[in-house]
C-alpha positions as CSV (number, residue, x, y, z in Angstrom):
1,M,133.6,230.7,158.7
2,S,134.1,230.6,162.5
3,A,134.2,233.7,164.7
4,H,137.9,233.2,165.2
5,A,138.6,233.1,161.4
6,A,136.4,236.1,160.6
7,P,137.8,239.6,160.7
8,Q,137.4,241.0,164.1
9,I,135.1,243.9,164.9
10,R,137.0,246.1,167.4
11,L,135.0,248.2,169.7
12,V,136.1,250.4,172.6
13,A,134.0,251.3,175.6
14,L,134.8,254.8,176.8
15,G,133.3,255.3,180.3
16,D,133.6,255.7,184.0
17,S,133.5,253.2,186.9
18,L,130.3,251.5,185.5
19,T,132.4,250.5,182.4
20,A,135.7,250.0,184.3
21,G,134.1,247.4,186.6
22,Y,134.6,249.2,190.0
23,G,134.8,246.6,192.8
24,L,134.8,243.7,190.4
25,A,137.3,241.3,188.9
26,A,138.6,242.4,185.5
27,N,136.7,239.5,183.8
28,E,133.4,240.7,185.4
29,A,133.5,244.2,183.9
30,F,130.8,245.3,181.4
31,P,132.9,245.3,178.2
32,V,134.0,241.7,178.9
33,I,130.4,240.5,179.6
34,L,128.9,242.3,176.6
35,Q,131.7,240.9,174.4
36,E,130.9,237.4,175.7
37,L,127.2,237.7,174.9
38,L,127.9,239.0,171.4
39,R,130.3,236.2,170.7
40,E,127.8,233.7,171.9
41,K,125.6,235.0,169.0
42,G,128.4,234.5,166.5
43,Y,129.7,238.1,166.3
44,P,133.5,238.3,166.0
45,V,133.7,241.2,168.5
46,T,136.4,242.4,170.9
47,I,135.6,245.2,173.2
48,K,138.4,247.2,174.8
49,N,137.7,248.5,178.3
50,A,138.5,252.3,178.3
51,G,136.6,252.9,181.6
52,V,138.2,255.0,184.3
53,S,136.6,255.1,187.7
54,G,135.5,258.6,188.8
55,D,135.7,259.9,185.2
56,T,133.4,262.7,184.1
57,T,132.4,263.9,180.6
58,A,135.2,266.4,180.8
59,G,137.6,263.5,181.5
60,G,136.2,261.7,178.5
61,V,137.0,264.8,176.4
62,S,140.6,264.6,177.5
63,R,140.8,260.8,176.8
64,V,138.9,260.6,173.5
65,A,141.9,261.1,171.3
66,P,144.0,258.2,172.7
67,T,140.8,256.1,172.9
68,L,140.4,256.6,169.1
69,A,144.1,256.4,168.3
70,D,144.0,252.7,167.2
71,A,141.0,253.3,164.9
72,P,138.3,251.1,166.5
73,D,135.4,250.1,164.4
74,G,132.9,251.5,166.9
75,M,132.7,253.1,170.3
76,I,130.4,252.6,173.2
77,L,130.1,255.9,175.1
78,E,129.0,255.7,178.8
79,L,129.7,258.9,180.7
80,G,127.8,261.4,182.8
81,A,126.9,259.6,186.0
82,N,129.6,261.4,187.9
83,D,128.6,264.7,186.4
84,G,125.1,264.1,187.6
85,L,126.3,263.2,191.1
86,R,128.1,266.5,191.2
87,G,125.1,268.5,189.9
88,F,127.0,269.8,186.8
89,E,124.9,271.8,184.4
90,P,123.2,269.7,181.7
91,A,124.4,272.2,179.0
92,F,128.0,271.6,180.2
93,I,127.5,267.8,180.1
94,K,126.0,268.0,176.6
95,A,128.8,270.2,175.3
96,N,131.4,267.7,176.5
97,L,129.5,264.7,175.0
98,E,129.3,266.6,171.7
99,T,133.0,267.1,171.7
100,I,133.5,263.4,172.2
101,L,131.0,262.6,169.5
102,D,132.6,265.1,167.1
103,A,136.0,263.4,167.6
104,A,134.5,260.0,166.8
105,A,132.6,261.4,163.7
106,K,135.8,263.0,162.4
107,Q,137.4,259.6,162.3
108,D,134.2,258.0,161.0
109,V,133.8,255.8,164.1
110,P,130.1,255.1,164.9
111,V,128.9,255.5,168.5
112,L,126.5,253.6,170.7
113,L,125.4,256.2,173.2
114,C,124.4,255.0,176.7
115,G,122.0,257.3,178.5
116,M,122.1,258.1,182.2
117,Q,119.7,259.4,184.8
118,A,120.3,261.8,187.6
119,L,119.6,260.8,191.2
120,V,116.1,261.5,192.5
121,G,117.5,263.9,195.1
122,M,118.6,266.3,192.4
123,G,115.0,267.3,191.7
124,P,112.6,266.7,188.9
125,D,113.6,269.6,186.7
126,Y,117.3,268.7,186.8
127,A,116.5,265.1,186.2
128,A,114.4,265.9,183.1
129,E,117.1,268.2,181.7
130,F,119.8,265.6,182.4
131,A,118.0,262.8,180.7
132,A,117.1,265.0,177.7
133,V,120.8,265.5,177.0
134,Y,121.2,261.9,175.9
135,A,117.9,261.6,174.1
136,D,118.5,264.8,172.2
137,L,122.0,263.9,171.1
138,A,120.8,260.4,170.0
139,R,118.0,261.9,168.0
140,D,119.9,264.8,166.5
141,R,122.9,262.7,165.5
142,N,121.0,259.5,164.6
143,L,123.0,257.4,167.1
144,A,122.6,253.9,168.3
145,F,121.1,254.6,171.7
146,Y,120.4,252.7,175.0
147,P,118.4,255.2,177.0
148,F,119.4,254.2,180.6
149,F,122.6,252.2,181.2
150,L,121.5,251.0,184.7
151,E,118.0,250.0,183.6
152,G,116.7,247.1,185.7
153,V,119.7,247.4,188.1
154,A,119.6,250.9,189.6
155,A,118.2,251.0,193.2
156,D,118.1,247.1,193.4
157,P,120.1,246.1,196.5
158,A,120.5,242.6,195.1
159,K,122.2,243.9,192.0
160,N,124.5,246.6,193.5
161,L,127.5,246.6,195.7
162,P,127.0,247.9,199.3
163,D,127.6,251.5,198.2
164,G,124.2,251.2,196.3
165,I,125.8,252.8,193.2
166,H,128.0,250.3,191.5
167,P,126.6,247.0,190.0
168,T,127.6,243.6,191.3
169,A,128.8,241.0,188.8
170,A,125.2,239.9,188.5
171,G,124.1,243.5,188.0
172,V,126.6,243.9,185.2
173,R,125.4,240.8,183.5
174,E,121.8,242.1,183.7
175,I,122.9,245.4,182.1
176,A,124.7,243.6,179.3
177,R,121.7,241.2,178.7
178,R,119.3,244.1,178.5
179,M,121.5,246.1,176.2
180,L,122.3,243.2,173.9
181,P,119.7,243.8,171.3
182,V,120.9,247.4,170.8
183,A,124.5,246.3,170.8
184,E,123.7,243.5,168.3
185,A,122.1,246.0,165.9
186,F,125.0,248.3,166.3
187,V,127.5,245.6,165.4
188,Q,125.4,244.4,162.5
189,G,125.5,248.0,161.1
190,I,129.3,248.0,161.4
191,M,129.6,244.6,159.7
192,L,127.3,245.6,156.8
193,R,129.2,248.8,156.3
194,K,132.4,246.9,156.2
195,G,131.0,244.4,153.8
196,L,131.4,241.5,156.3
197,P,128.9,238.7,156.3
198,L,126.6,238.5,159.4
199,P,126.8,235.3,161.5
200,S,124.7,232.5,159.8
201,S,122.4,232.4,162.7
202,Q,121.5,236.1,162.3
203,T,120.9,236.3,158.6
204,P,117.2,236.6,157.5
């Protein structure tokens, strides 16, 4: 059965400018590139881009209901970078992420959580507390987890726009490439739960 004939796995990516594709063409945004890489491996996946530039975890709380309204099969959650830039309390960030995760759990929508790190200038104590928010949530809720969304891209001038914060198209592709194994396992879990056959190339 071809990917086009198979039932589609519909994911939604709830995030900020890093998901939205700030400064890039629409077809260069992270959800588009990750969808492309997954489809190349035979997964019948579509990923809706629900990224809003400038969004915080509180913004995500206000948007989670409409994001889940069309009952996606899974959600990629990438929020918190803007909270970190503003120095918001880690406890506040965690509470907002928990509200979003609770909403997804209530609708039985699995979540792939993308971790974030605070800027070095915020100090080591804040950075440690900030990073722990994501690791703790992933562990306590047994979530699919990618520890640092910008792994391999952050602080690399060649992979970021002139602002030094937002990835270039090449940077986005690097993020998607690095995250692919986690995303692949996430999609496999969804397919198995729905009783769908895995792509022939991925079966043991």
